[in-house]
C-alpha positions in Angstrom: 0.0 0.0 0.0 1.3 3.5 -0.8 1.3 6.2 1.9 -2.0 7.9 2.3 -1.7 11.6 2.5 -4.3 13.6 4.4 -5.8 16.4 2.3 -5.6 19.5 4.6 -7.4 21.9 2.2 -6.1 25.2 0.9 -7.0 27.4 3.9 -8.1 26.7 7.4 -11.8 25.8 7.7 -12.5 26.1 4.0 -14.1 22.6 3.8 -11.8 21.5 1.0 -9.8 19.0 3.0 -10.5 15.5 4.2 -13.2 15.2 6.9 -11.8 14.2 10.4 -13.0 10.6 10.1 -11.4 10.2 6.7 -8.1 11.7 7.9 -7.9 9.5 10.9 -8.7 6.4 8.8 -5.7 7.3 6.7 -3.6 7.8 9.8 -4.6 4.3 11.1 -3.9 2.7 7.7 -0.4 4.3 7.6 0.4 3.2 11.1 -0.9 -0.4 10.5 1.4 -0.6 7.4 4.4 0.6 9.4 3.9 -1.8 12.3 3.3 -4.7 9.9 6.5 -3.9 8.0 8.5 -3.5 11.2 7.2 -6.8 12.7 8.1 -8.6 9.5 11.6 -7.2 9.6 12.0 -8.1 13.2 11.0 -11.7 12.5 13.4 -11.9 9.6 16.2 -10.4 11.7 15.5 -12.8 14.5 15.4 -15.8 12.2 18.7 -14.7 10.6 20.3 -14.3 14.1 19.2 -17.8 15.1 20.5 -19.2 11.8 23.9 -17.4 12.2 24.2 -18.6 15.8 23.5 -22.2 14.7 26.1 -22.0 12.0 28.7 -20.5 14.3 28.3 -23.3 16.9 28.3 -26.0 14.2 31.4 -24.6 12.6 33.4 -24.1 15.8 36.3 -26.6 16.4 37.8 -27.0 19.8 41.6 -27.6 19.8 43.1 -29.8 22.5 
């Protein structure tokens, strides 16, 4: 989804911008997209860290 920009009109109180409910719907949609993206990135980073840790412990050789 692309960023949803709130139409603020051309002048204060000129009734050319988005109504309050429409504006807040756009705000909610933008935040939902951001949180969803961040959560997906955090999961990917966590999975990558786990994979890297497993590979490091598997590839480590102890010398006697």
